[in-house]
C-alpha positions in Angstrom: -17.4 0.3 6.3 -19.6 -2.3 7.9 -18.6 -5.8 7.0 -20.1 -6.6 3.6 -23.0 -4.1 4.1 -21.7 -1.3 1.9 -22.8 1.1 4.6 -20.6 3.2 6.8 -20.2 2.4 10.4 -21.5 5.8 11.3 -24.9 4.8 10.1 -25.1 7.7 7.7 -26.2 5.3 4.9 -23.4 6.2 2.5 -23.1 3.6 -0.2 -19.5 2.4 -0.4 -18.9 -0.4 -2.8 -17.3 -3.4 -1.0 -13.7 -4.0 -1.8 -13.4 -6.9 -4.3 -12.0 -10.1 -2.9 -8.2 -10.5 -3.4 -7.3 -12.8 -6.3 -3.6 -13.7 -6.8 -4.4 -14.6 -10.4 -4.7 -10.8 -11.1 -1.3 -9.8 -9.7 2.0 -8.8 -11.3 4.0 -11.9 -12.4 1.1 -13.7 -14.1 2.5 -13.8 -17.6 2.4 -16.0 -20.7 3.0 -18.9 -21.3 1.9 -20.2 -17.9 -0.5 -17.5 -16.8 -1.4 -18.0 -13.2 0.7 -21.0 -12.0 0.2 -22.3 -8.4 -0.2 -26.1 -8.6 0.5 -26.6 -4.9 -2.2 -24.1 -4.0 -0.1 -21.8 -1.7 -1.9 -18.6 -2.7 -5.6 -18.6 -1.7 -8.2 -16.2 -3.0 -8.8 -13.5 -0.3 -5.4 -14.1 1.5 -3.7 -10.9 0.5 -1.3 -10.9 3.5 -0.2 -14.4 2.8 0.3 -13.6 -0.9 2.3 -10.4 0.0 4.6 -12.5 2.2 5.2 -15.2 -0.5 5.7 -12.6 -3.2 8.2 -10.6 -1.2 10.1 -13.9 -0.6 9.9 -14.8 -4.3 11.3 -11.4 -5.3 14.0 -11.5 -2.7 15.1 -15.0 -3.6 15.0 -14.1 -7.3 17.3 -11.1 -6.8 19.7 -13.1 -4.7 19.7 -15.9 -7.3 20.4 -13.4 -10.2 23.4 -12.1 -8.3 24.5 -15.7 -7.4 24.3 -16.9 -11.0 26.2 -13.9 -12.3 28.7 -14.1 -9.5 29.4 -17.8 -10.2 30.4 -16.9 -13.7 32.2 -13.7 -12.7 34.4 -15.5 -10.2 35.8 -17.8 -12.8 37.2 -14.9 -14.8 38.0 -12.2 -12.2 40.0 -12.5 -9.1 40.2 -9.6 -6.7 43.6 -8.6 -5.2 44.5 -11.0 -2.4 42.1 -13.7 -3.7 44.2 -14.9 -6.6 44.7 -18.3 -4.9 41.1 -18.9 -3.9 39.5 -21.6 -6.1 36.4 -20.9 -8.1 33.0 -22.4 -7.2 31.7 -23.5 -3.8 35.3 -24.4 -2.8 35.9 -20.7 -2.4 34.3 -20.7 1.0 36.5 -23.4 2.3 39.8 -21.6 1.8 41.0 -18.4 3.4 40.6 -15.6 2.5 37.5 -16.8 0.6 36.0 -17.8 4.0 36.5 -14.3 5.3 35.0 -12.8 2.1 32.0 -15.0 2.5 31.6 -14.1 6.2 31.8 -10.4 5.3 29.3 -10.8 2.5 26.9 -12.7 4.8 27.2 -10.0 7.5 26.6 -7.1 5.1 23.6 -8.8 3.6 22.2 -9.4 7.1 22.6 -5.8 8.1 21.0 -4.6 4.9 18.2 -7.1 5.3 17.5 -5.9 8.8 17.9 -2.2 8.1 17.7 -0.6 4.6 15.9 -3.4 2.8 12.8 -3.8 5.0 9.4 -4.1 3.3 7.0 -1.2 3.4 3.4 -2.4 4.0 2.1 0.7 2.1 3.9 -0.4 -1.1 3.7 -3.6 -3.1 6.2 -6.3 -2.2 9.8 -5.7 -3.4 9.2 -2.0 -4.1 12.2 -0.1 -2.9 11.6 2.8 -5.3 13.7 3.8 -8.3 17.1 4.6 -6.7 18.9 5.2 -10.0 16.1 7.5 -11.2 15.7 5.6 -14.5 11.8 5.6 -14.4 11.9 1.8 -15.0 9.6 0.8 -12.2 6.8 -0.2 -14.7 4.5 -3.2 -14.9 6.6 -4.6 -17.8 9.9 -4.3 -15.8 8.2 -5.8 -12.7 7.1 -8.8 -14.7 10.5 -9.1 -16.2 12.2 -9.0 -12.8 9.9 -11.7 -11.4 10.4 -13.9 -14.4 14.1 -13.4 -14.6 14.3 -14.1 -10.9 12.4 -17.4 -11.4 14.7 -18.4 -14.1 17.8 -17.4 -12.0 16.6 -19.6 -9.1 16.7 -22.6 -11.4 20.1 -21.5 -12.9 21.7 -20.9 -9.4 20.5 -24.3 -8.1 21.7 -25.9 -11.3 25.2 -24.3 -10.9 25.3 -25.4 -7.3 24.2 -29.0 -8.0 26.7 -29.3 -10.9 29.5 -27.9 -8.7 28.7 -30.3 -5.9 28.4 -33.3 -8.3 31.4 -32.6 -10.5 33.6 -30.2 -8.4 33.8 -27.9 -11.4 32.8 -24.2 -11.3 30.0 -22.6 -13.4 32.2 -22.2 -16.5 34.1 -25.5 -16.4 
């Protein structure tokens, strides 16, 4: 389609409506009570590629933060065999075998990031399908995931800050 003309490039005169300008305020994740919230102005109208990049990062960081927050609580109560003497909290990465566990986790996450978990440009950001077949990849569940991820990012940074400041784990 010719740029903004509504005519095909072949000159046949077909009327094709122009694609509406991209507006991040109409995307998934715009929910009450805040609605569209971008006080720093990172997402510009019309910049779909930039928005996709930021949304993919937001979803990825939210998923990691959800796992980190749950893991911070989990490690207080559960010790895997061979890790009984590893302290809870951030101190776990300073003591062997906790250091080795962290290195293994880091390596596996890196391999998954570079291989299995790459974004597909033909799908919306963060869409890796419905691997469990639960038919839960709906608008409501996508909004919940984004909002839970946003909350988890604050929770994880709070757990980390409290651990650094007090030396106590997520439960203490």
